[in-house]
SEBADO-828113 format. One record per residue (C-alpha): x, y, z. Coordinates in steps of 0.25 Angstrom, whole numbers, plus 2048, in hexadecimal, padded with zeros to 3 digits. Example, Ala and Ser with C-alpha at 12.3 -4.5 7.8 and 13.67 -1.06 7.14 Angstrom:
// residues 2
8317EE81F;8377FC81D;
This chain:
// residues 65
800800800;80580E7FD;804818808;7FE825802;808831804;80383E80B;8048467FE;7FA83D7F8;7F083F803;7F284F802;7F084E7F3;7E38467F5;7DE8517FF;7E185C7F5;7DB8557E9;7CF8527F1;7CE8617F5;7D08667E7;7C585C7E2;7BB8617EC;7BE86F7E8;7BC86B7DA;7AF8647DD;7AA8707E5;7AD87A7DA;7A68727CF;79A8717D9;79A8807DB;79B8837CC;78F8797C9;78787F7D4;78988D7CF;7858887C1;7788827C6;77588E7CE;7778987C3;77088F7B9;76488E7C2;76489D7C5;7628A07B7;75389C7B8;74E89A7AA;75589379E;7548A1796;75E8A77A0;76789B79F;76789D790;76A8AC791;7768A9799;77F8A378E;7848B178A;77F8AF77B;7758B9774;7698B0771;75E8B976A;7538AE76D;7558B277C;7538C177A;7458C577B;73F8CB76E;7378D8770;72B8D4767;72B8C676B;71F8C0771;7228BA77F;
């Protein structure tokens, strides 16, 4: 049997810490994305958020509602 060196034990602890931070960051970004998407309300607001001029989304003056 190989005895694990103390250096390996410290690295495992650091790797675990970095892994937990990465998982936390991904969870935070996912949560922010879900909240931002749900706060838009309607699909029209979501479609307007793509920063592209789309004439079909602009209300026409003489159009019947």
